[in-house]
N, C-alpha and C positions, 0 to 999 in steps of 0.2 A: 107343477111345482111352482108356485105365485113367487115371483120375483120384481123386484122394483127396483125403479129410480132413485135415486137420494130425495129428488122434492115429492115424490110418491109416499116415500117411507118417512120423509117429515110429517107430510100432514097425518099420517096413518098414528105419527106417535106422538107427535106434538112437539118432536124434536128441532130445534131449528136447524136448518140446512148451513150454517154457519158451522154450529156446533158439530154436526153428521163431520164436516170436511174436518172440523180439528180432532177428533177421535180417530179420521184416517190417519193423517199427519204424524200423530203421537203413536201409531199402532194401537190403539185401542179397541177400534172397530173398522176391519177394511172391507169393502166389498168382495165377497168370494165369488163372483161369477164375472167373468170378463167376455164380452160378446165381439165377435169376428172385426169389427167396425171399431173396434178399441174402449167402448163404451164399458162402465163397470155398472154391474146390479146388484143389489142386496137380496139373500136367499131367505127361506125361513128359519134356518139355523141363524143367520145373521140378525133378524128379526127377536129370537130368544136372547140371544147374547147381549143386544140392545135393553132387552127388558131388564135383564140381570144387572146391567149397569144403572138404568134408572133407579132401579130398586135398591141397589148399595147406596147411591148417590144420594138420592132419600134418605137414607138412615145415616148420612155422615161419613160416609169412606171418600178419601180422597182419589181423584182417580189414577195415581200411582200406585195407591194401595188396590183398588179395582181390578187394574192391570194384571198386578201380581198375582191375586185370587183367581182370575179366568184365566191366565195363560197358564195355569200351573194343575188345574182344575182340579184346585183343593175344598177341602170338607169347609164349607162356608158357614158351618155351623158354629163352630169355636170363634168364629170371629166377629160372626153376629151376637153370640152372649157377651164378648168383649165391649164391643161396640154399644151393646143396652146399657152394660154397665157405665159407659161413659156418657152416654144421652142422659142416663138418671141423675148422674153429677151436675153435667150441665143444667137439668131441669131444676134440681134444688139450688145452684146458685143464681138461675134467674129468679127463682121464687122469692128469697130470700133478697133480690135486688129489687124485687115487686115491692115486698113488704118495707125496705130502707126509704123508695119513693113516697111511698103511703104516709110513710112517718113525717118525709120532710113536708108533703103538701098539707098535712093537718098541723104542723109548726108554722105553715105561713100565714094562716090565718086568712082573716079577710084584708090584711095588709097588703097581700100579692109581692110579699120583700122578700127574697128566698134570705134564708140564713147561712149563708155561705161556709161561714166558721162552725156551726152545726153539721154542715153538708162535709166538710171535710171530715171533722171526728166521725161520722158516721161508718163514712168510708174507710178510714182506718181500722175501725172497731170490726166490719165485716171483712176486709182483706187480711186482719189478724185473725179474725174466725177460721177461714180458709186455710192459713196456715198453722193454725194449731188442733186443727182437724186431725193434722199428718204426723201427729205426735204423741208419746205413750197416755199424753191426758184423754185423748179421744176415747180411748178404751175405758176410763173411770167415770168421766162427767157426762151428765144429759146435754142436750143440747141449748138449755137456758144456763145450765153453768158454764159451758164453753163459751156462750156470749158475753158473759160476766169475764171472763178469762182473759177474754179479747180484749176486755176494755179494759181491764187491769193492765193487760200489756201494754196497750196503748198507752194509756198514763204514765207508765214508766219510762217511755219515749220522751214525754215532758218533762219529767220531773229529773231524771237522770240524763248525764253524758253519757257518751259510747265509755269514756276512759272509768266512770264512776259505775258503769253498768259490770264494767271488766274488774272493779278492785271489789265488787259486793260478790262477784262469781268465787274471787281467789279468795274473798273470806268465807265462801261455803267449800271449796275444797280444803282449806287450812283446817276449818272447823272438823270434816270428816274425817280427815287425816288424824287428828288429834284425840277424837274417839276411839279410830280404832286402835290407837297406841294405848288407851284406856279400858278398855274392854273387859279385862279382869279386876277393874274397880265397881265400888257400889255408885250405879247412877243416882242413887236417893241422898247419896255420901255429900262431902263437900265439893268435890270433883264434880261431880253429877249437877250440883246445883250453878256452879259456876257455867259450865259448857250449858246448860239448858238457857241461862241468863242472857250468855252470848247469840245463843241462837235465835231465840225470840226477840231481843234488843234488834237484830238483823234483819229477820223476817217482818216485824210491828213497822219498822222504818221504812220498808218497801211497801207492805199492803195495807195501812193505815186504819183507822175505824172502818173507811167505808168497804175495805173489802176483809173485813175480819172474818165474816160469815165464811167468804171465799178460802179465806186461806184455812181453816178447819177441815171444809169440804176437800180441800187438795190433799191434805194430810191423812185425812179419813180414808180416801175411795183412791189415793193415789199412792202414797207412801206405806200406809201402812197393809193396803192391798197386793204390796208387791210390784207394782208398776214402775217405780222409781229404777236410777240406774246405781244405787247405793244397796248394800247388801243388807238382808234382814236382820241380821246381826245389830248393827250399826243403826237402823231404824227403829229396834225395840230398844236398844240402850236409850237411844236418844229420847223417845218416846217416855221413858221412864222417867229421864232426868228433866225433862219438860213438866210432867206431873210435878214432881218432887218442888221444881223450882215455882210453879203455878200454888201448889197447896203449902209452900212456905208462905208465900204473900198472903194468902187467905186466912193463914190461922195468925199472921202475924196483926191484921186487921182486926179479926174478929177477938184476939187479946185484949188489944185496946177498947172493943166496943163493949166488952166485958167487963171493963173497969171504969174506963173514961171517954164516954163516946163524945163525938162534937160533930157539928155539921162538915167539915172539915173532911172527918173521917167518912163520911156519908158519901161526899162527893169521890173519895179516893176510891172506895168499894164500885160504885157505878164506873168509873174509869177502867177498873181491874175487870171488871164486868163487859163491858165493851173492847176490849183490848182481847180477850178470851172469846167473845161469843158474837162482837158485832149488834146487830140489831135482831138476832134471835134469841126470843124469849126464851126458849123451851130450855137452852140449855143454862140460863142463868137461874131458873126457877129449881131445875136439878139440884145445884149447888144448894138451894136456902133447903129443901128438903131433906138432903144428903146432913145437912148440920142438925138436923131433929134428933138423929142417933147417933152421932158423933160423939164419943166421951170426952175428945180434946176440947170440944164447944161448950161454954159454961151458958147456964141458962139463962142469964142475962144477956149474953151474945145472939143466942137464939130470938129472945125476945125483940132486940133492937132488929134483927133481919126481916122481922114480920114487915116493916116499912117498905121493902122492895117487893113483898109477895104481889104478885097480880091475882085479881080473882078468877 
C-alpha cells in the first residue's frame, strides 16, 4: 500500500503543504498512518478523500460543508444537484453583469469618459431585476419584461419618497377593500366607472406614458392570470370597471368627433390611446377596427378615426 509524507502528497496533487496543514488543523483531512517515530503519513484512502475535497471545492462548496458531507458519508448527489442550481444562477448573474459592462463601454465611445450617473442607474436596474425575479411577477413576465419592470421600479424610487410610496400602497389597499364591498354592484355602472377611474388615475400616475405598455402586460399576464395577491372576483370586477371607464372616454370623444371634430379632439384621442397602450400600435389599431362595426359609433366618427389608422 502506497503512503505519502505531506510534501510528497502535495507534489502529487498540487495542493500546497500549507493548505494540507490547514485541512489537518480543522479536522477535514488528517493523515491516517502514524509511524513509530511519530511522523504521520497519508494513505491511499486519504488520497481519495483529498480528491473528493478538491472536486467539491472546485464546485463551490465551502470547507465546512465539505467536512459535513464527508464525515457523515452522505449521498452527495442531491447536494451536487443543489449546487449546480446555485452555480447556474451565479453564471446568469455574471453574464448579465458582463452585458451591463459592455453597454457602459459602448456608451463611453471615444471620449474615454465613464458616464458614472448612467452606470449607477444601470446597477440599480440590474439589482432590481434580481429582486423582482424572486416575486410572483417572475412567473408571468419574460426576461425583457422583467428588465423593463426593474427599470420602472428604479424610476419609482427616484420619483417618490418612501412616505409617498406608502401612501400609494395604502390607496391600492383601500381601493381593493371598496371593490370587495361593491362586488354585488354592476361594474359598468356609476360605481364601477368611479372605481375604475380611481384605479387608473393611481396607476397612470405611477407608470406614466413611458411604461404604459408594461402596465398592460402586468395586468394581463399577472393579475388576469391569477398571479396577484387579490381574489379573482375582485380582479374580474375591476377589469370590467376599467373597461367601462375607458369605453366611456372613448365614446365621449367619438360622439364629439361625429358632430364637431377639432384639432384639440385629435390630441385628446392620441393622449387616451397612449395612456391605454403606450407605444404599442397594435392595441390602438384594434380600437379603430372595432369602431367599424360598433353601432354606437357614427359614420362621421368612423371617418374621423381613419386619420389615426396605420398603413
